[in-house]
C-alpha positions as CSV (number, residue, x, y, z in Angstrom):
1,M,21.6,19.4,-47.4
2,K,22.3,21.7,-50.3
3,S,25.4,21.6,-52.6
4,L,27.8,24.4,-53.2
5,S,30.2,24.4,-56.1
6,A,34.0,25.1,-56.0
7,I,34.8,26.1,-52.4
8,T,36.2,25.3,-49.0
9,V,38.3,26.0,-46.0
10,L,40.8,27.4,-43.6
11,C,42.6,29.7,-41.4
12,A,45.4,29.9,-38.9
13,A,46.5,27.5,-36.1
14,A,43.3,28.3,-34.1
15,W,41.0,26.4,-36.6
16,L,43.3,23.4,-36.5
17,S,42.0,22.4,-33.1
18,P,38.6,20.5,-33.1
19,G,35.8,22.8,-32.5
20,A,32.2,22.3,-31.3
21,Q,30.6,19.4,-32.9
22,S,27.0,18.6,-33.7
23,A,24.9,16.7,-31.2
24,P,24.5,13.0,-31.7
25,A,21.7,12.0,-34.0
26,W,20.7,9.0,-31.8
27,T,20.2,8.7,-28.1
28,G,20.6,5.3,-26.4
29,L,17.8,3.7,-24.3
30,N,19.6,2.3,-21.3
31,A,16.8,1.4,-18.9
32,I,13.6,-0.6,-19.3
33,P,11.8,-1.2,-16.0
34,T,11.0,-4.9,-16.6
35,E,14.3,-5.9,-18.3
36,K,17.8,-6.5,-17.0
37,P,20.4,-4.7,-19.1
38,V,23.4,-6.5,-20.5
39,K,26.7,-4.7,-20.7
40,V,28.6,-5.2,-23.9
41,V,32.1,-3.8,-24.5
42,V,32.4,-2.4,-28.0
43,E,35.8,-1.1,-29.2
44,G,36.7,-0.6,-25.5
45,E,33.6,1.3,-24.5
46,S,30.6,-0.1,-22.6
47,R,27.2,-0.2,-24.3
48,I,23.8,-1.3,-22.9
49,Y,22.0,-4.1,-24.7
50,F,18.9,-6.2,-23.8
51,R,18.5,-9.9,-24.4
52,V,15.6,-11.2,-26.5
53,T,14.6,-14.7,-27.7
54,P,11.7,-16.1,-29.7
55,Q,10.1,-17.1,-26.3
56,H,10.9,-13.8,-24.6
57,P,10.3,-10.7,-26.7
58,L,11.3,-7.3,-25.4
59,A,8.4,-5.0,-24.5
60,V,9.3,-1.3,-24.6
61,E,7.2,1.9,-24.7
62,I,8.4,4.5,-27.2
63,T,6.9,8.0,-27.6
64,G,6.6,9.1,-31.2
65,P,6.9,10.4,-33.7
66,T,10.5,9.2,-33.8
67,R,12.8,6.6,-35.4
68,L,13.9,3.6,-33.5
69,R,17.3,2.1,-34.3
70,I,17.9,-1.5,-33.2
71,V,21.5,-2.7,-33.2
72,S,21.6,-6.4,-32.8
73,R,24.3,-9.0,-32.0
74,V,23.5,-12.7,-31.9
75,E,25.0,-14.8,-29.1
76,L,27.1,-17.5,-30.8
77,A,27.7,-21.1,-30.0
78,S,30.8,-21.9,-28.0
79,A,32.8,-22.8,-31.1
80,P,31.2,-20.8,-33.9
81,K,32.0,-21.8,-37.5
82,G,31.1,-19.8,-40.5
83,K,28.0,-17.6,-40.4
84,T,25.0,-17.7,-38.1
85,A,21.6,-16.7,-39.3
86,Y,19.0,-15.0,-37.1
87,G,16.1,-12.5,-37.4
88,V,14.6,-9.6,-35.5
89,Q,11.0,-8.3,-35.9
90,V,9.2,-5.3,-34.3
91,T,5.5,-5.0,-33.8
92,D,3.3,-2.1,-32.7
93,G,0.3,-3.8,-31.1
94,K,-0.7,-6.4,-33.8
95,R,1.0,-4.4,-36.6
96,L,4.4,-5.5,-37.9
97,I,6.4,-2.3,-38.4
98,G,9.8,-3.8,-39.2
99,S,11.7,-7.1,-39.7
100,Q,15.2,-8.2,-40.6
101,Q,16.5,-11.6,-41.5
102,T,20.3,-11.6,-41.6
103,E,23.5,-13.6,-40.9
104,T,26.7,-12.7,-39.2
105,E,30.2,-13.8,-38.3
106,P,32.0,-13.6,-34.9
107,S,33.0,-10.0,-33.9
108,D,36.5,-9.1,-33.0
109,D,35.4,-5.8,-31.4
110,A,32.5,-6.7,-29.1
111,S,32.5,-8.9,-26.0
112,L,30.6,-9.7,-22.8
113,P,32.7,-8.9,-19.7
114,R,33.7,-12.0,-17.7
115,S,32.1,-14.3,-20.2
116,D,33.4,-16.8,-22.9
117,T,30.3,-16.3,-25.0
118,R,31.2,-14.9,-28.5
119,L,29.0,-12.2,-30.1
120,G,28.3,-11.7,-33.7
121,Q,29.1,-8.6,-35.8
122,S,26.4,-6.0,-35.4
123,R,23.5,-5.5,-37.7
124,Q,20.9,-2.7,-37.5
125,L,17.2,-2.2,-38.3
126,I,15.6,1.2,-38.3
127,V,11.8,1.6,-37.9
128,N,9.4,4.6,-37.9
129,V,7.3,5.0,-34.7
130,K,4.0,6.8,-35.0
131,S,2.9,9.7,-32.7
132,G,2.0,9.0,-29.1
133,A,3.0,6.4,-26.6
134,R,3.5,3.2,-28.5
135,A,3.8,-0.3,-26.9
136,L,6.4,-2.1,-29.1
137,K,7.6,-5.6,-28.9
138,I,10.9,-6.7,-30.3
139,A,11.3,-10.5,-30.9
140,A,14.2,-12.7,-32.1
141,R,13.9,-15.4,-34.7
142,G,16.3,-18.3,-34.8
143,E,18.0,-20.7,-32.4
144,R,20.3,-18.3,-30.5
145,P,19.5,-15.4,-28.1
146,V,20.0,-12.0,-29.6
147,L,21.2,-8.8,-27.8
148,V,19.7,-5.6,-28.9
149,R,20.7,-2.0,-28.3
150,L,17.9,0.6,-28.7
151,L,18.4,4.2,-29.9
152,T,15.9,6.8,-30.8
153,S,16.5,9.8,-33.1
154,S,17.0,13.2,-31.5
155,P,16.7,16.6,-33.0
156,D,19.7,18.1,-34.7
157,K,21.1,20.7,-32.4
158,S,23.9,21.8,-34.7
159,G,22.3,25.1,-35.4
160,G,20.5,24.7,-38.7
161,E,21.0,23.6,-42.3
162,T,24.5,23.0,-43.7
163,V,26.0,23.4,-47.2
164,S,28.2,20.8,-48.8
165,L,31.4,22.0,-50.3
166,T,33.0,20.9,-53.6
167,P,36.8,20.8,-53.5
168,V,39.0,22.8,-55.9
169,A,41.1,19.6,-56.3
170,A,40.4,15.9,-55.6
171,A,41.5,12.6,-57.0
172,R,37.8,11.5,-57.5
173,S,34.3,11.9,-56.3
174,V,32.1,9.1,-54.9
175,S,28.6,9.0,-53.5
176,L,27.7,7.4,-50.2
177,R,24.3,5.7,-50.1
178,D,22.8,5.6,-46.6
179,A,19.2,4.5,-46.5
180,E,17.5,6.8,-49.0
181,K,20.2,9.5,-49.0
182,L,23.1,10.0,-51.4
183,I,25.9,12.1,-49.9
184,P,28.9,13.3,-52.0
185,Y,32.4,12.4,-50.7
186,Y,35.9,13.2,-52.2
187,S,38.8,10.8,-52.2
188,V,42.2,11.3,-50.5
189,L,44.7,9.0,-52.1
190,P,48.4,8.5,-51.4
191,G,50.2,11.6,-52.7
192,R,46.9,13.1,-53.8
193,P,45.3,15.3,-51.1
194,V,41.9,16.9,-51.4
195,R,41.9,20.8,-51.3
196,F,39.1,23.2,-50.4
197,R,38.7,27.0,-50.2
198,V,36.3,29.0,-48.1
199,I,35.8,32.5,-46.7
200,G,35.5,32.9,-43.0
201,P,34.4,33.4,-40.4
202,T,32.6,30.1,-40.3
203,T,32.9,26.6,-39.0
204,L,34.1,23.8,-41.2
205,E,33.0,20.2,-40.6
206,L,35.0,17.4,-42.1
207,L,33.4,14.0,-42.1
208,S,35.9,11.3,-42.9
209,R,35.4,7.6,-43.8
210,L,38.1,5.1,-44.3
211,D,37.8,2.7,-47.2
212,F,37.8,-1.0,-46.1
213,D,39.0,-3.5,-48.6
214,E,38.6,-7.3,-48.3
215,T,41.7,-7.8,-46.2
216,M,40.7,-5.4,-43.4
217,R,38.9,-6.7,-40.4
218,G,37.7,-5.3,-37.1
219,T,38.9,-1.9,-35.9
220,Q,41.2,0.0,-38.1
221,S,43.0,3.3,-37.5
222,Y,43.8,6.1,-39.9
223,R,45.6,9.4,-39.7
224,F,45.5,12.5,-41.9
225,R,47.2,15.9,-42.0
226,V,45.3,19.2,-42.4
227,T,47.2,22.2,-43.7
228,D,46.6,25.6,-45.1
229,G,49.0,28.0,-46.8
230,T,50.1,29.8,-43.6
231,A,49.2,27.7,-40.6
232,R,51.3,25.0,-39.0
233,P,50.0,21.5,-40.2
234,K,48.0,19.4,-37.7
235,E,47.6,15.6,-37.7
236,Y,44.5,13.8,-36.6
237,E,44.1,10.0,-35.9
238,F,40.8,8.1,-35.6
239,K,39.8,4.5,-35.1
240,T,36.8,3.1,-36.9
241,T,34.9,0.0,-38.0
242,K,32.8,-0.8,-41.1
243,A,29.6,1.1,-41.5
244,L,26.4,-0.9,-40.8
245,T,24.3,0.0,-43.7
246,A,26.1,2.6,-45.9
247,T,27.7,1.7,-49.2
248,W,29.7,3.4,-51.9
249,E,28.2,4.0,-55.3
250,G,30.7,3.1,-58.0
251,L,33.3,1.5,-55.6
252,P,32.1,-2.2,-55.4
253,D,35.4,-3.4,-53.9
254,R,35.4,-1.0,-51.0
255,I,33.2,-0.7,-47.9
256,P,32.9,2.7,-46.1
257,S,33.7,2.9,-42.4
258,K,31.6,4.7,-39.8
259,F,32.2,8.4,-40.2
260,R,34.3,10.5,-37.8
261,R,33.6,14.2,-37.4
262,L,36.2,17.0,-37.1
263,G,35.0,20.6,-36.4
264,L,37.4,23.4,-37.5
265,P,36.6,27.0,-36.7
266,V,37.6,29.3,-39.6
267,T,38.7,32.9,-39.1
268,Q,38.1,36.0,-41.2
269,G,39.3,36.0,-44.8
270,T,39.9,33.5,-47.6
271,H,41.8,30.4,-46.8
272,E,42.8,27.1,-48.5
273,I,43.1,23.8,-46.8
274,S,44.4,20.4,-47.9
275,V,43.7,17.0,-46.4
276,E,46.5,14.5,-46.8
277,L,46.3,10.8,-45.9
278,L,49.2,9.6,-43.8
279,K,48.0,6.2,-42.6
280,P,47.4,3.5,-43.8
281,K,50.1,3.5,-46.5
282,G,48.5,2.8,-49.8
283,G,45.0,3.2,-48.4
284,S,42.2,5.7,-49.3
285,L,40.1,8.1,-47.3
286,E,36.8,9.8,-48.3
287,I,36.0,13.3,-47.1
288,H,32.7,15.2,-47.0
289,A,33.1,18.9,-46.1
290,R,30.3,21.3,-45.1
291,I,29.7,24.7,-43.4
292,P,26.6,26.2,-41.9
293,E,24.1,27.6,-44.4
294,L,24.3,31.1,-42.9
295,A,27.9,31.2,-44.1
296,V,27.0,30.9,-47.7
297,G,26.9,34.6,-48.2
298,N,30.5,34.9,-47.4
299,T,31.8,32.3,-49.9
300,E,32.9,32.9,-53.5
């Protein structure tokens, strides 16, 4: 992703409706011939997991090269207190390709239908899988069974490279660290919107992340308003939870949420847009804006 200085956004009412969005980066693996799937409800939506224990590792064949993402949730005791420690490890034949030792607390967002068993908050482990058909084994370490959701990376079908946009006005800039990547975001604070400018036609993507403080638990909702100088303002509301691995550089007292994506088609001409936080009152939102690289020639 390349950076582009002083630019950004909008058009008329047409762009204020969500446009086409990029394909998901990860595809869930929902069937393994030798294993019984376990349905887990996460934030009201069903997800397929598989149960593993130290005595019963999960055997799965993955065709590489790819990346395998393992989202894990430990099954907790009937009356969990404090944090529960557990581990997950992945082997390719006799070779250890990934391991994680972690601890977790009860989750307020995930549950097993028709069961009193509590689940822990999710943790994730990402491993690289070599070329060819690989026979992997995923095992759990600890006293409790662990549920794992498996996802493999899929090609980006969004149409090519994108260019990050720098706003013409923002309260501050922060960097998101996710794995080995650093991604620039810009803060939307109460009474201090972030403003962008761009020349269309193009498509603007806004990636938004809510800042979680120490008092915020489980699923949180946020709402923001998008306006330009001529179009009627539009409001968007999303629900989100804390990111699994991402952190803010320079904001040690805040935890980023999982991102939510909004696609806005931009019509011909030069336009300005502002993003204003409406909810939560007194909260803060971080925005990353980008456009397709092919549109760079139209910007100023």
